[in-house]
N, C-alpha and C positions, 0 to 999 in steps of 0.2 A: 424570604421567598424570592423566587426568580422574577425577572421583569415580565410584564404582561405578555401573553402570547397573542392577544388580540388588542393591539393598542388603539385601534381606530375609535372605539367607543370612549376610551379614556381621553384621547385628544379632543374629540368632539365635546365631551363634557367640560373639559377645562376651557375650551373656547367659548362655550355657551355661558359658563360662569363668569368669565372675564367680561363678557358683554353686559352682564347684569349690573356691574359696578360702574359702567360708563355714566358719567355725570354725577356720581355719588362721591362727595368729597372724601378722600382717604381717611381723614381724621374721624369723620362721622361714621364710616364703615367700621373702623377699628373700635370706636367707642361702643357701637352696637354689639359687636362680637364680645367685647369684654363684659358688657352687662349681661348678655345671654349666657356666657360661660358661668358667671357668678350665679345666675338663676338656676341653671342645671346642677350646680354644686350645692344648692341649698343655702346660699349666702344672702338671698333676698327673700322677702315675705312671699309665701306661696300664693297669696291672692293678688300679687302684682302681675300685670300683663306680661307674658313672656315674649310673644310675637306681636308687637304693637302695630306694625304696618309693613308694607311691602319692602321698604328699605331694610328693616330688621331681618326679614326672611332672606332677602338677597344677600346681605352681608354674612349672615350665619351660614347660608348654603355655600357661598364662595369659600368660606373658611373650613367647613367641616365635610362637605360632600366628597372632595377628592380622597380624604383619608378613609371615609366609610366605604367608598367605591373600591379602593385598593384592598382593604381588609376583606370585604365580601367577595371580591373577585378572586383573591387568593384561596379562600375557603371553597368557592365553587370550582376552581381549577382542580383542587385535590379531589373533590367529589366527582367531577367529570372524568378525571383520569382513571379513577377506580371503577366507574360505571359508564364506559364509553357507549353502551347501547341505549342508555337512558337519555332521551331528549324530551324535555317537558313541553307539552302542547298547551298547558295552562299553568299560570303562575299567579299566586296571590302574595303581595308584599305587605305583611301585617305591620302597622305602625311605620309605614314607609316614608312618611313626610314628603320631602321633595324628590324622592325616588332614587337615591344612590344605589340601593340594592337592585332596583329594576334595570338601571344602566349596567350593573355588573352581570346580571343574567343575560342581557343582550350581548355582552362581551364574551361570556362563556359559551353561548350557543348562537354565535353570530350567523345571521342569515336564515335561521330556522323560523317557521311559522309558529306563532305562540299568542295566546290570549292572556294578557296581563291585567290585573286589577291591583291598584294601590289603595290600601285602606289606612286612614289616619283620622284623628280627631281635630286636627288643626286645618281649618279651611284655607288660611293664607299659604300654608306650606303646600297643600294640594294644588292650589291655583298656580303657584310658581313652578311646581314640579311638572304640571301639564304644559306650561309655557316652555320649559327647558326641553321636555321630550319632543315637542313639536319641531325642534331644530335638528333632531337626530336623523341619520340616514337609515337606521334600522326601522322597517315598516311596523314591526310588532311594538316597538317602543313608541313610535308616533301614535299608534292606535290604542295605547293603554288607556284603561278607564281609571279615573281618579275619584274615589268615593269617600265621603265622610262617614265615619262610623265609630262605634265603641271599640276600644282596645282594652280588653279586660273581660270581666264577667258580662256576658251578653254578646261577645264577639261571635260572628257567624261567617264561616268559610264555606264556599260551595262544595258539596259532596264530590269526591273523586278528583279534586284539584291535584295535578301532578306534582307541583312543587310549591311549598310555602316557605318564604324567607321571613325571618324575624331578626332584624339587625339593630343593635344598640337601643333596644326597646325595653327589655326586661328590667333594666336598672331603673326605669322611670315608673315601674308599677309596684303596687303593694304585693305582699306574699300571695294573697288570694287572686289578685290580678294576674300574676305570673302563672299560677297554677291553671287559671282559666284559659289563658292564651295557649299554653302548651297542650292542654287537654283538647282544645278545639282543633289545633293543628294536627294532633294525633288522630282525632276522629275523622277529619276530612281529607287529609293529604296522603299522597303516595310517598312523598319524600319531604323532609324538613331540614332546613339549614338555619341554625341559630348562631349569631355572632354577638359577642359582648366585648367591652374593653378588656385589654390584657392585664388586668389587675387581679390581686387575690380575690376580691369580692366578685369580679366578673367571672373568674374561673368557677367559684362556688355556684353562681347562678347557672353556668353551663352544666356543671355536674348534676345539679338538681333537675334541670330540664332533661339531661341525658338519661337519668334514672327513670324519669316519668315516661319517656318515649320508649325505652327498652321494655318497661313493664307493660306498655300498650302494644307490644308485638313488633317493634322496629328493631333493626340491627344497625350497628354503627358502621359507616363507610369510611369516615375520616373525622379527625386525624388519628383516632385510636386504631391499632391493628387488631382489635378484639372488641367484643361487646360485654366483657366482664367488668368487674369493679375497677375503678381507676386506682393504680398502684401508688399514687402520690398521697402522702399523709397530709390531710388538711391542716393548715397553720404552719407547715414547714416549707412548703414549696407550692407552686401552681403551674399548670400547663398553659402556655401561651406561645404566640408566634409573632412574626414581624413582617410588615409590608412597607416597601420603600415608596414614599409619596413625594412628588415634585412640589416644592413650596412656591406659592405665589407671592407677590409683593405684599399682599394683605397678611399672609402668614408671617412674613418676616417683620412686618410692622407691629403686629400684635404681640409676637413672641420675642421681639428684639433680637432675632438671630440673623446671621448673614449667610448661612448655608443654603444651597439651592434645593435641598431635600430634607426630609425628616423621616423617621421610622415610626409607623403606627403599630403599636402593640395591641394584639387582639387574641381572644380565646373563642373557640367555636366547636360546634359538633354538627356533623352531617349524617343523617340517618335515612334509611329506606324501609318501607314496609316489608316485613319478612317474607310475605308470600307473593311479592311482585315478580311475575315471570320475566319481564323485560330488563330487570335490574340485576342480572348475574354479575358478580364481581369478576373483573378481568383476571386476577390472580391473587393468591394469598399475599399478605404483607407481613413479613416476619418482624419488621421494626419500622419505627419512624423516628427521625432525628428531632429531639425536643429541646435542644439548645444549639446556639451557634457553634459549629465545629471549630475546635482549637487546632490551628495548623502550627506545628513545631518543625524543627529541622528533622527531616526524614520521617516524620510521623504525623498522623491526624488523630485527634482525640474526639470520639463521638459519644454523646449522651443519647441513649436510645430508650424508647418505650417498646417493649416486645410483647408478643402474644403469649410466649411461653414463660418468660422469666421476669416480667414486669420491667422496672427500671434497671438498666444495665449501662455499663461503660465499656467501650471498645476502643482499642488502640490499633490503628491500621498503619503499618510501616511499609517502607520500600520493598521489603522482602515479600510482601503480599502481591506484588506485580500489578496487574490491572485493577485490583481492588483499591490499591493506593491511589492510582490516578483518578478513579471514580470518587474516592473519599475527598480528595483535594478540591474537586469541583462541586461537592455536595453542599447543600444549603440547609439552613434551619427550616424544618418543616418537611423536608424531603423524605420519601420512603428510602429505607436502606435494604436493597434486595439481597436475597440469598446467593444469587449467582455471582461468582467471582470474588467473594468476600475473603476467602482464605481464612486461616486460623490465626487467632490473636495469641 
């Protein structure tokens, strides 16, 4: 995906996260992150405390929030570009933790009035999220409500909420919990954006949620160019995208890497209620690029998901003129427009 169009929120978030680690020994922060990663991967007993104290939350937030922010920001950017008339006046971040998705919403609709509520079961995460949001320049972010609640069966979202985000949450729930969260979002929301890790399992959770939302009367805005069945055969491939994330010193220490960046792989679906008048799609999307374009001498190879033909491959060469120039600048996750494409 391209670099953020609204970098201020991202820069403010990185600055706030860096401030959290002031005075926390780097080795202690790295050890906290390593232990928490193991917990979320199921390598420690489930009855062990996951977030023991504020330093745990701070270390894990500093490590994970930038990647979650960039993944959700990328998904919201695609959603916003397809529905430019849709500006959410209310937002509920389900399982939002320290609020990475809420920062991404502030980036996507910068300067817009908005009432945001972050729901999560972890009180330490909510407290830290409120602390971070208090440093933001965005008034809606500073005024966000941070509420402890059930994420699963028993979840309640206010009726008529414009936008519900569910990011990196479904993987933490049981089958019944996932179904309950998606059903409640479908009942209450005008638009829903769900983001999961860009793994085969993450893709399957997205497809399951996508099917439930379509059955509830929603239509897909992004990334799919249609609301029909996904053309990918489960077990053979999976749909996912990539967001570039600036690495902090904590990232480099934990992962043992030296690069100043890493790429966060994610899968997502963004849908809108089918009868929502203000959410008219700007134009039809004949295709979306679903793999990194392969640039060869005099040609660009594109892997596409299309509304008409499912998964296809297209080769754009110099003889296609302007389409070739567009293809050379195209990125993974971009729409591939009909205008100026030429014939393959």
